[in-house]
VEXKEVEX-389136 format. One record per atom (N, C-alpha, C): y, z, x; residue number from 0; atom name; residue in one letter. Coordinates in pm, whole numbers, padded with zeros to 5 digits. Each point is the difference from the previous one (the first is absolute). Layout:
<rs>
+--------+--------+--------+-----+----+---+
!  north !     up !   east !   k !  a ! r !
+--------+--------+--------+-----+----+---+
!      Y !      Z !      X ! NUM ! CA ! A !
...
+--------+--------+--------+-----+----+---+
</rs>
This chain:
<rs>
+--------+--------+--------+-----+----+---+
!  north !     up !   east !   k !  a ! r !
+--------+--------+--------+-----+----+---+
! -01645 ! -00114 ! -01306 !   0 !  N ! X !
!  00029 ! -00115 !  00133 !   0 ! CA ! X !
! -00071 !  00109 !  00098 !   0 !  C ! X !
! -00095 ! -00034 !  00037 !   1 !  N ! X !
! -00031 !  00113 !  00143 !   1 ! CA ! X !
!  00067 ! -00006 !  00145 !   1 !  C ! X !
! -00023 !  00116 !  00035 !   2 !  N ! X !
!  00140 !  00045 !  00174 !   2 ! CA ! X !
! -00001 ! -00119 !  00049 !   2 !  C ! X !
! -00126 ! -00079 !  00033 !   3 !  N ! X !
!  00007 ! -00076 !  00085 !   3 ! CA ! X !
!  00105 ! -00105 ! -00027 !   3 !  C ! X !
! -00054 ! -00082 ! -00122 !   4 !  N ! X !
!  00085 ! -00082 ! -00074 !   4 ! CA ! X !
!  00132 !  00011 !  00036 !   4 !  C ! X !
!  00048 !  00127 ! -00048 !   5 !  N ! X !
!  00156 !  00010 ! -00042 !   5 ! CA ! X !
!  00057 !  00023 !  00147 !   5 !  C ! X !
! -00100 !  00072 !  00113 !   6 !  N ! X !
!  00062 ! -00014 !  00128 !   6 ! CA ! X !
!  00042 ! -00152 !  00079 !   6 !  C ! X !
! -00110 ! -00060 ! -00060 !   7 !  N ! X !
!  00053 ! -00162 !  00068 !   7 ! CA ! X !
!  00100 ! -00021 ! -00131 !   7 !  C ! X !
! -00001 ! -00006 ! -00101 !   8 !  N ! X !
!  00137 ! -00069 ! -00080 !   8 ! CA ! X !
!  00105 !  00062 !  00083 !   8 !  C ! X !
!  00029 !  00122 !  00017 !   9 !  N ! X !
!  00086 !  00071 !  00061 !   9 ! CA ! X !
!  00039 ! -00067 !  00170 !   9 !  C ! X !
! -00121 ! -00012 !  00081 !  10 !  N ! X !
!  00034 ! -00053 !  00102 !  10 ! CA ! X !
!  00054 ! -00139 ! -00002 !  10 !  C ! X !
! -00037 ! -00084 ! -00114 !  11 !  N ! X !
!  00074 ! -00119 ! -00037 !  11 ! CA ! X !
!  00175 !  00002 ! -00034 !  11 !  C ! X !
!  00012 !  00090 ! -00075 !  12 !  N ! X !
!  00120 !  00013 ! -00045 !  12 ! CA ! X !
!  00098 !  00025 !  00088 !  12 !  C ! X !
! -00076 !  00093 !  00134 !  13 !  N ! X !
!  00067 !  00017 !  00100 !  13 ! CA ! X !
!  00095 ! -00097 !  00139 !  13 !  C ! X !
! -00128 ! -00151 ! -00063 !  14 !  N ! X !
!  00075 ! -00097 !  00059 !  14 ! CA ! X !
!  00095 ! -00056 ! -00033 !  14 !  C ! X !
!  00134 !  00018 !  00080 !  15 !  N ! X !
!  00125 ! -00026 ! -00022 !  15 ! CA ! X !
!  00052 ! -00172 !  00023 !  15 !  C ! X !
!  00123 ! -00045 ! -00033 !  16 !  N ! X !
!  00063 ! -00103 !  00094 !  16 ! CA ! X !
!  00052 !  00071 !  00132 !  16 !  C ! X !
! -00006 !  00116 ! -00006 !  17 !  N ! X !
!  00116 !  00012 !  00152 !  17 ! CA ! X !
! -00123 !  00095 !  00089 !  17 !  C ! X !
!  00057 ! -00061 !  00082 !  18 !  N ! X !
! -00077 !  00088 !  00121 !  18 ! CA ! X !
!  00038 !  00174 ! -00031 !  18 !  C ! X !
!  00106 !  00009 !  00036 !  19 !  N ! X !
!  00047 !  00149 ! -00017 !  19 ! CA ! X !
! -00057 !  00065 ! -00087 !  19 !  C ! X !
! -00023 ! -00056 ! -00157 !  20 !  N ! X !
! -00130 !  00082 ! -00123 !  20 ! CA ! X !
! -00121 ! -00012 !  00069 !  20 !  C ! X !
! -00022 ! -00107 !  00080 !  21 !  N ! X !
! -00175 !  00028 !  00012 !  21 ! CA ! X !
! -00004 !  00124 !  00097 !  21 !  C ! X !
!  00046 !  00002 !  00103 !  22 !  N ! X !
! -00028 !  00098 !  00139 !  22 ! CA ! X !
!  00064 !  00163 ! -00104 !  22 !  C ! X !
!  00032 !  00019 ! -00108 !  23 !  N ! X !
!  00012 !  00127 ! -00044 !  23 ! CA ! X !
! -00116 !  00028 ! -00079 !  23 !  C ! X !
! -00023 ! -00110 ! -00088 !  24 !  N ! X !
! -00078 !  00003 ! -00078 !  24 ! CA ! X !
! -00191 !  00043 !  00013 !  24 !  C ! X !
!  00018 ! -00120 !  00079 !  25 !  N ! X !
! -00194 ! -00025 !  00041 !  25 ! CA ! X !
! -00056 !  00109 !  00084 !  25 !  C ! X !
!  00115 !  00096 !  00079 !  26 !  N ! X !
! -00112 !  00088 !  00059 !  26 ! CA ! X !
!  00054 !  00124 ! -00105 !  26 !  C ! X !
!  00056 !  00003 ! -00082 !  27 !  N ! X !
!  00046 !  00129 ! -00082 !  27 ! CA ! X !
! -00151 ! -00009 ! -00094 !  27 !  C ! X !
! -00063 ! -00081 ! -00033 !  28 !  N ! X !
! -00028 ! -00062 ! -00100 !  28 ! CA ! X !
! -00167 !  00090 !  00050 !  28 !  C ! X !
! -00022 ! -00066 !  00109 !  29 !  N ! X !
! -00066 !  00014 !  00121 !  29 ! CA ! X !
! -00114 !  00154 !  00028 !  29 !  C ! X !
!  00138 !  00022 !  00056 !  30 !  N ! X !
! -00024 !  00145 !  00043 !  30 ! CA ! X !
!  00070 !  00135 ! -00067 !  30 !  C ! X !
!  00071 ! -00044 ! -00105 !  31 !  N ! X !
!  00052 !  00126 ! -00132 !  31 ! CA ! X !
! -00004 ! -00044 ! -00127 !  31 !  C ! X !
! -00042 ! -00092 ! -00065 !  32 !  N ! X !
!  00027 !  00006 ! -00117 !  32 ! CA ! X !
! -00157 !  00083 ! -00061 !  32 !  C ! X !
! -00133 ! -00014 !  00043 !  33 !  N ! X !
! -00123 !  00064 ! -00040 !  33 ! CA ! X !
!  00103 !  00185 !  00022 !  33 !  C ! X !
!  00081 !  00051 !  00052 !  34 !  N ! X !
!  00005 !  00160 ! -00004 !  34 ! CA ! X !
!  00110 ! -00003 ! -00107 !  34 !  C ! X !
!  00047 ! -00104 ! -00071 !  35 !  N ! X !
!  00101 !  00034 ! -00074 !  35 ! CA ! X !
! -00043 !  00027 ! -00140 !  35 !  C ! X !
!  00066 !  00070 ! -00063 !  36 !  N ! X !
! -00053 !  00073 ! -00102 !  36 ! CA ! X !
! -00017 ! -00134 ! -00135 !  36 !  C ! X !
! -00020 !  00053 ! -00145 !  37 !  N ! X !
! -00031 ! -00127 ! -00071 !  37 ! CA ! X !
!  00140 ! -00033 ! -00086 !  37 !  C ! X !
!  00117 !  00080 !  00000 !  38 !  N ! X !
!  00127 ! -00003 !  00002 !  38 ! CA ! X !
!  00068 ! -00111 !  00088 !  38 !  C ! X !
! -00048 !  00037 !  00146 !  39 !  N ! X !
!  00118 ! -00054 !  00092 !  39 ! CA ! X !
! -00093 ! -00143 !  00014 !  39 !  C ! X !
! -00114 ! -00027 ! -00034 !  40 !  N ! X !
! -00043 ! -00121 !  00020 !  40 ! CA ! X !
!  00041 ! -00120 ! -00121 !  40 !  C ! X !
!  00007 !  00091 ! -00132 !  41 !  N ! X !
!  00101 ! -00038 ! -00134 !  41 ! CA ! X !
!  00137 ! -00073 !  00103 !  41 !  C ! X !
!  00064 !  00111 !  00030 !  42 !  N ! X !
!  00131 ! -00017 !  00031 !  42 ! CA ! X !
! -00006 ! -00157 !  00124 !  42 !  C ! X !
! -00114 !  00012 !  00080 !  43 !  N ! X !
!  00019 ! -00107 !  00127 !  43 ! CA ! X !
! -00057 ! -00108 ! -00088 !  43 !  C ! X !
! -00075 !  00000 ! -00092 !  44 !  N ! X !
! -00037 ! -00158 ! -00087 !  44 ! CA ! X !
!  00131 ! -00035 ! -00026 !  44 !  C ! X !
!  00124 !  00088 ! -00041 !  45 !  N ! X !
!  00084 ! -00061 ! -00092 !  45 ! CA ! X !
!  00154 ! -00014 !  00132 !  45 !  C ! X !
! -00081 !  00028 !  00100 !  46 !  N ! X !
!  00153 !  00007 !  00082 !  46 ! CA ! X !
! -00065 ! -00141 !  00018 !  46 !  C ! X !
! -00153 ! -00075 ! -00007 !  47 !  N ! X !
! -00013 ! -00141 !  00025 !  47 ! CA ! X !
!  00088 ! -00095 ! -00060 !  47 !  C ! X !
!  00025 !  00071 ! -00114 !  48 !  N ! X !
!  00068 ! -00151 ! -00083 !  48 ! CA ! X !
!  00122 ! -00010 ! -00008 !  48 !  C ! X !
!  00070 !  00075 !  00125 !  49 !  N ! X !
!  00129 ! -00024 ! -00024 !  49 ! CA ! X !
!  00029 ! -00116 !  00075 !  49 !  C ! X !
!  00107 ! -00056 ! -00002 !  50 !  N ! X !
!  00068 ! -00141 !  00083 !  50 ! CA ! X !
! -00040 !  00045 !  00154 !  50 !  C ! X !
! -00018 ! -00115 !  00038 !  51 !  N ! X !
! -00029 !  00027 !  00211 !  51 ! CA ! X !
!  00172 ! -00019 !  00031 !  51 !  C ! X !
!  00107 ! -00063 ! -00055 !  52 !  N ! X !
!  00126 !  00058 !  00045 !  52 ! CA ! X !
!  00042 !  00124 ! -00019 !  52 !  C ! X !
! -00058 !  00107 ! -00100 !  53 !  N ! X !
!  00050 !  00132 ! -00009 !  53 ! CA ! X !
! -00125 !  00055 !  00020 !  53 !  C ! X !
! -00105 ! -00026 !  00001 !  54 !  N ! X !
! -00034 !  00104 !  00156 !  54 ! CA ! X !
!  00026 !  00000 !  00098 !  54 !  C ! X !
!  00064 ! -00130 !  00083 !  55 !  N ! X !
!  00046 !  00027 !  00149 !  55 ! CA ! X !
!  00124 !  00101 !  00005 !  55 !  C ! X !
!  00090 ! -00040 ! -00126 !  56 !  N ! X !
!  00110 !  00029 !  00013 !  56 ! CA ! X !
! -00045 !  00180 !  00000 !  56 !  C ! X !
! -00068 !  00069 ! -00072 !  57 !  N ! X !
! -00032 !  00163 ! -00011 !  57 ! CA ! X !
! -00058 !  00047 !  00135 !  57 !  C ! X !
! -00083 ! -00121 !  00082 !  58 !  N ! X !
! -00084 !  00032 !  00110 !  58 ! CA ! X !
!  00066 ! -00025 !  00103 !  58 !  C ! X !
!  00118 ! -00081 !  00009 !  59 !  N ! X !
!  00089 !  00018 !  00123 !  59 ! CA ! X !
!  00129 !  00065 ! -00031 !  59 !  C ! X !
! -00001 !  00075 ! -00105 !  60 !  N ! X !
!  00144 !  00099 ! -00071 !  60 ! CA ! X !
!  00101 ! -00060 ! -00024 !  60 !  C ! X !
! -00007 ! -00168 ! -00001 !  61 !  N ! X !
!  00132 ! -00082 ! -00077 !  61 ! CA ! X !
!  00031 !  00086 ! -00114 !  61 !  C ! X !
! -00093 !  00052 ! -00081 !  62 !  N ! X !
!  00054 !  00031 ! -00142 !  62 ! CA ! X !
! -00108 !  00111 ! -00017 !  62 !  C ! X !
!  00001 !  00127 ! -00059 !  63 !  N ! X !
! -00025 !  00069 ! -00072 !  63 ! CA ! X !
! -00083 ! -00047 ! -00098 !  63 !  C ! X !
! -00151 !  00056 ! -00046 !  64 !  N ! X !
! -00097 ! -00035 ! -00096 !  64 ! CA ! X !
!  00045 !  00135 ! -00125 !  64 !  C ! X !
!  00061 ! -00078 ! -00092 !  65 !  N ! X !
!  00085 !  00135 ! -00142 !  65 ! CA ! X !
! -00177 !  00024 ! -00055 !  65 !  C ! X !
! -00105 ! -00053 !  00029 !  66 !  N ! X !
! -00095 !  00090 ! -00134 !  66 ! CA ! X !
! -00053 !  00076 !  00123 !  66 !  C ! X !
! -00011 !  00165 ! -00035 !  67 !  N ! X !
! -00033 !  00098 !  00076 !  67 ! CA ! X !
! -00122 ! -00011 !  00026 !  67 !  C ! X !
! -00114 ! -00035 ! -00066 !  68 !  N ! X !
! -00143 ! -00053 !  00047 !  68 ! CA ! X !
! -00048 ! -00089 !  00106 !  68 !  C ! X !
!  00133 ! -00096 !  00003 !  69 !  N ! X !
! -00043 ! -00132 !  00063 !  69 ! CA ! X !
!  00022 !  00092 !  00189 !  69 !  C ! X !
!  00184 !  00052 ! -00027 !  70 !  N ! X !
!  00039 ! -00028 !  00077 !  70 ! CA ! X !
! -00092 !  00126 !  00070 !  70 !  C ! X !
! -00046 !  00105 ! -00042 !  71 !  N ! X !
! -00083 !  00110 !  00092 !  71 ! CA ! X !
! -00143 ! -00068 !  00080 !  71 !  C ! X !
! -00039 ! -00092 ! -00082 !  72 !  N ! X !
! -00100 ! -00077 !  00097 !  72 ! CA ! X !
!  00031 ! -00106 !  00086 !  72 !  C ! X !
!  00140 ! -00059 ! -00045 !  73 !  N ! X !
!  00042 ! -00071 !  00142 !  73 ! CA ! X !
! -00023 !  00109 !  00105 !  73 !  C ! X !
!  00108 !  00125 ! -00002 !  74 !  N ! X !
!  00016 !  00110 !  00079 !  74 ! CA ! X !
! -00149 !  00001 !  00050 !  74 !  C ! X !
! -00090 !  00088 ! -00095 !  75 !  N ! X !
! -00142 !  00022 !  00095 !  75 ! CA ! X !
! -00033 ! -00141 !  00098 !  75 !  C ! X !
! -00006 ! -00137 ! -00055 !  76 !  N ! X !
! -00039 ! -00114 !  00086 !  76 ! CA ! X !
!  00070 ! -00012 !  00118 !  76 !  C ! X !
!  00130 !  00034 ! -00004 !  77 !  N ! X !
!  00114 !  00013 !  00091 !  77 ! CA ! X !
! -00045 !  00112 !  00117 !  77 !  C ! X !
! -00020 !  00114 ! -00037 !  78 !  N ! X !
!  00003 !  00119 !  00106 !  78 ! CA ! X !
! -00164 ! -00030 !  00092 !  78 !  C ! X !
! -00125 ! -00057 ! -00129 !  79 !  N ! X !
! -00087 ! -00013 !  00060 !  79 ! CA ! X !
!  00021 ! -00108 !  00171 !  79 !  C ! X !
!  00065 ! -00129 ! -00045 !  80 !  N ! X !
!  00075 ! -00083 !  00116 !  80 ! CA ! X !
!  00051 !  00081 !  00145 !  80 !  C ! X !
!  00073 !  00114 ! -00065 !  81 !  N ! X !
!  00082 !  00042 !  00084 !  81 ! CA ! X !
! -00074 !  00120 !  00127 !  81 !  C ! X !
! -00164 !  00027 ! -00088 !  82 !  N ! X !
! -00055 !  00086 !  00081 !  82 ! CA ! X !
! -00083 ! -00049 !  00138 !  82 !  C ! X !
+--------+--------+--------+-----+----+---+
</rs>
Protein backbone atom coordinates (compact mmCIF):
# COMPACT_ATOMS: atom_id res chain seq x y z
CA UNK A 1 0.00 0.00 0.00
CA UNK A 2 1.38 3.40 -0.88
CA UNK A 3 1.90 6.12 1.70
CA UNK A 4 -0.89 8.26 0.19
CA UNK A 5 -3.43 5.45 0.37
CA UNK A 6 -2.33 4.63 3.87
CA UNK A 7 -2.73 8.22 5.04
CA UNK A 8 -6.13 8.46 3.35
CA UNK A 9 -7.24 5.38 5.29
CA UNK A 10 -5.93 6.89 8.51
CA UNK A 11 -7.79 10.15 7.84
CA UNK A 12 -10.96 8.13 7.29
CA UNK A 13 -10.41 6.19 10.53
CA UNK A 14 -9.98 9.50 12.38
CA UNK A 15 -13.54 10.48 11.54
CA UNK A 16 -15.29 9.36 14.69
CA UNK A 17 -18.83 9.64 15.96
CA UNK A 18 -17.81 12.17 18.59
CA UNK A 19 -16.83 15.76 17.80
CA UNK A 20 -14.45 15.81 20.78
CA UNK A 21 -12.40 13.03 19.20
CA UNK A 22 -12.56 14.50 15.70
CA UNK A 23 -11.06 17.79 16.88
CA UNK A 24 -8.17 15.88 18.46
CA UNK A 25 -7.44 13.38 15.71
CA UNK A 26 -7.90 15.33 12.49
CA UNK A 27 -5.43 18.16 13.24
CA UNK A 28 -2.96 15.64 14.67
CA UNK A 29 -2.99 13.61 11.45
CA UNK A 30 -2.66 16.70 9.28
CA UNK A 31 0.06 18.39 11.33
CA UNK A 32 2.04 15.68 13.10
CA UNK A 33 1.47 12.20 11.67
CA UNK A 34 4.14 12.47 8.97
CA UNK A 35 6.81 13.29 11.55
CA UNK A 36 6.09 10.21 13.69
CA UNK A 37 8.43 7.24 13.68
CA UNK A 38 7.24 4.02 12.04
CA UNK A 39 6.59 2.55 15.49
CA UNK A 40 4.58 5.61 16.59
CA UNK A 41 2.53 5.44 13.39
CA UNK A 42 1.71 1.80 14.15
CA UNK A 43 0.71 2.71 17.72
CA UNK A 44 -1.49 5.56 16.43
CA UNK A 45 -3.20 3.16 14.03
CA UNK A 46 -3.77 0.76 16.91
CA UNK A 47 -5.20 3.64 18.95
CA UNK A 48 -7.73 4.27 16.19
CA UNK A 49 -8.99 0.70 16.63
CA UNK A 50 -10.19 1.47 20.17
CA UNK A 51 -13.86 2.13 20.86
CA UNK A 52 -15.03 5.73 21.03
CA UNK A 53 -16.16 5.53 24.69
CA UNK A 54 -12.70 4.30 25.72
CA UNK A 55 -10.96 6.96 23.65
CA UNK A 56 -13.18 9.65 25.12
CA UNK A 57 -12.45 8.47 28.67
CA UNK A 58 -8.69 8.41 28.04
CA UNK A 59 -8.53 11.82 26.36
CA UNK A 60 -10.81 13.53 28.87
CA UNK A 61 -8.88 12.05 31.81
CA UNK A 62 -11.86 10.09 33.14
CA UNK A 63 -9.98 6.82 33.02
CA UNK A 64 -6.31 5.93 32.46
CA UNK A 65 -5.33 3.87 29.45
CA UNK A 66 -3.73 0.70 30.80
CA UNK A 67 -1.79 0.00 27.60
CA UNK A 68 1.52 1.86 27.99
CA UNK A 69 2.07 2.47 24.28
CA UNK A 70 -1.45 3.71 23.71
CA UNK A 71 -1.26 5.90 26.79
CA UNK A 72 1.97 7.44 25.51
CA UNK A 73 0.24 8.27 22.21
CA UNK A 74 -2.74 9.76 24.05
CA UNK A 75 -0.36 11.96 26.01
CA UNK A 76 1.52 12.96 22.86
CA UNK A 77 -1.72 14.07 21.20
CA UNK A 78 -2.90 15.92 24.31
CA UNK A 79 0.45 17.69 24.65
CA UNK A 80 0.19 18.94 21.06
CA UNK A 81 -3.25 20.36 21.82
CA UNK A 82 -2.00 22.15 24.94
CA UNK A 83 0.82 23.93 23.08
